[in-house]
C-alpha positions in Angstrom: 16.9 0.7 5.1 17.6 -1.8 7.2 18.8 -4.8 5.8 15.8 -7.2 6.7 13.6 -4.9 5.0 15.7 -4.9 1.7 16.5 -7.8 1.6 12.2 -8.9 1.6 11.7 -6.3 -1.1 14.2 -7.8 -2.9 12.7 -11.7 -2.1 9.0 -10.6 -2.6 8.6 -7.7 -5.2 9.3 -9.8 -8.1 6.0 -12.4 -6.8 4.0 -8.8 -7.6 4.5 -10.0 -11.2 4.6 -13.5 -11.7 1.9 -14.8 -9.2 -1.7 -14.8 -10.0 -3.4 -16.8 -7.3 -7.2 -15.5 -9.2 -8.2 -14.9 -12.9 -11.0 -12.9 -12.3 -10.7 -9.6 -13.9 -9.4 -7.0 -10.9 -10.9 -3.5 -11.9 -9.1 -0.8 -10.8 -10.4 3.6 -10.5 -10.2 5.3 -13.6 -9.5 8.4 -12.8 -6.1 9.6 -10.5 -5.3 13.5 -9.4 -1.8 12.4 -8.6 -1.6 15.8 -6.7 -5.0 14.7 -4.3 -3.0 11.5 -4.2 0.1 13.0 -2.7 1.2 13.4 1.1 0.8 10.8 4.5 -1.4 7.9 4.1 -2.0 5.8 7.9 -2.0 1.7 6.8 -5.5 0.8 9.3 -5.1 -2.7 7.4 -3.5 -5.4 5.2 -3.2 -8.5 4.0 0.1 -9.7 5.8 3.1 -9.7 4.3 6.8 -9.8 5.3 8.1 -6.6 4.5 5.8 -5.0 7.7 5.9 -8.3 10.0 6.4 -6.9 13.2 6.0 -3.3 12.8 3.3 -1.1 13.6 2.2 3.1 13.4 2.8 2.3 9.6 2.6 5.4 7.3 3.2 5.7 3.3 4.1 9.2 1.6 4.1 9.9 -1.5 4.9 13.4 -3.1 5.2 13.7 -7.0 9.1 14.5 -8.4 10.0 16.8 -11.1 10.4 13.7 -13.8 6.7 12.8 -13.2 7.2 9.6 -11.0 6.4 9.5 -7.8 8.7 9.1 -4.5 7.4 6.5 -2.1 8.2 6.2 1.4 7.4 3.3 4.1 7.6 4.1 7.8 6.6 1.8 10.2 7.9 1.8 14.5 9.0 -1.9 15.9 6.4 -3.3 17.5 8.8 -4.6 20.4 10.8 -1.1 20.6 8.7 1.4 19.0 12.0 3.7 19.1 13.1 1.8 16.6 11.7 3.0 12.7 12.0 0.9 9.6 11.7 2.9 6.7 11.7 1.7 2.9 12.7 4.5 0.0 11.5 4.2 -3.1 9.2 5.0 -6.2 6.3 4.4 -8.6 5.4 5.4 -12.2 2.0 5.2 -14.4 3.2 2.7 -17.0 -0.5 3.2 -19.3 -1.7 6.6 -18.8 -4.9 5.7 -19.7 -4.6 3.1 -16.6 -4.1 5.2 -13.8 -5.0 3.3 -11.4 -2.1 0.6 -12.1 1.2 1.5 -11.0 4.3 0.2 -10.4 6.4 0.6 -7.3 10.1 -0.4 -6.9 12.1 -0.1 -3.5 14.7 -2.2 -5.4 15.3 -1.2 -8.7 14.9 -2.6 -11.0 12.7 -5.3 -9.8 8.7 -3.5 -9.4 5.5 -4.7 -7.8 2.2 -3.9 -9.1 0.2 -0.9 -6.9 -3.4 -1.1 -7.9 -5.7 1.4 -6.8 -8.9 -0.1 -6.7 -10.9 1.7 -4.4 -10.6 5.9 -3.7 -13.5 7.9 -2.1 -13.7 11.4 -3.7 -12.5 13.1 -1.4 -9.6 11.6 -1.1 -9.6 10.0 2.6 -9.2 6.1 2.3 -8.1 3.7 -0.6 -8.3 0.4 -1.3 -4.7 -1.0 -3.0 -4.2 -4.1 -3.9 -1.8 -6.0 -6.5 -3.6 -8.2 -9.3 -2.4 -11.5 -7.3 -4.4 -10.6 -4.6 -1.7 -11.9 -2.2 -1.3 -8.2 -1.7 -4.2 -5.8 0.1 -4.0 -2.3 2.1 -6.7 -0.2 3.8 -4.8 3.5 4.1 -6.3 7.0 5.2 -5.4 10.1 5.9 -6.3 9.4 9.4 -4.3 7.3 11.8 -8.4 6.0 12.5 -11.5 5.0 10.5 -14.9 5.2 10.5 -16.9 2.0 10.8 -18.8 2.2 7.9 -16.1 3.4 5.6 -13.6 0.5 6.9 -16.7 -1.5 6.5 -17.8 -0.8 3.2 -13.7 -1.1 1.9 -13.6 -5.0 3.5 -16.7 -5.7 2.1 -14.8 -4.2 -1.6 -11.6 -6.6 -0.3 -13.9 -10.0 -0.5 -15.9 -8.7 -3.3 -12.9 -8.6 -5.4 -11.6 -11.7 -4.2 -9.2 -11.0 -1.4 -8.8 -13.3 1.3 -10.5 -10.6 4.1 -10.0 -13.1 6.7 -6.0 -12.6 7.2 -6.4 -9.2 7.3 -4.6 -7.5 10.4 -5.8 -4.1 11.3 -2.6 -1.9 12.4 -2.1 -0.1 15.3 -1.2 3.5 15.9 -0.3 4.4 19.1 3.4 5.9 18.9 4.1 9.5 20.1 3.8 11.4 17.2 7.4 13.0 17.2 
């Protein structure tokens, strides 16, 4: 992991836990089949954040571990020089089995961020993930592109949940597969 990403995560992740600009309850999905959720997701859009600044072709790959936790690998290519790849490795856990949509993720233990699954289609093809502070939001898909109606649906749901969708950044996926 690059020093730049590590530094930003060290500085940003603690804010996940303490920031809350909107006191409205943020509902999450009731069920998550972790086996279906694992694999690679493509970032379609996100709210701005420092640890993904200057990146494109961003993916998140999740894999179940033997200890019940989930390994997390986030990758992105530098916009100015796509040959440069940034990678962050961490892990996630579900602290309360009664709320499987509320995960905690760490890229720099012992600091955890809240990774809440807000919307998830029944086929596990696209997902809306955010933090209760409404500062962090991601739209992820199993494919590099997402059809417009599904994308618009997730954007509207995010807006209804109190996220500032006017700041959404669409992620470019124009990198050569290797």
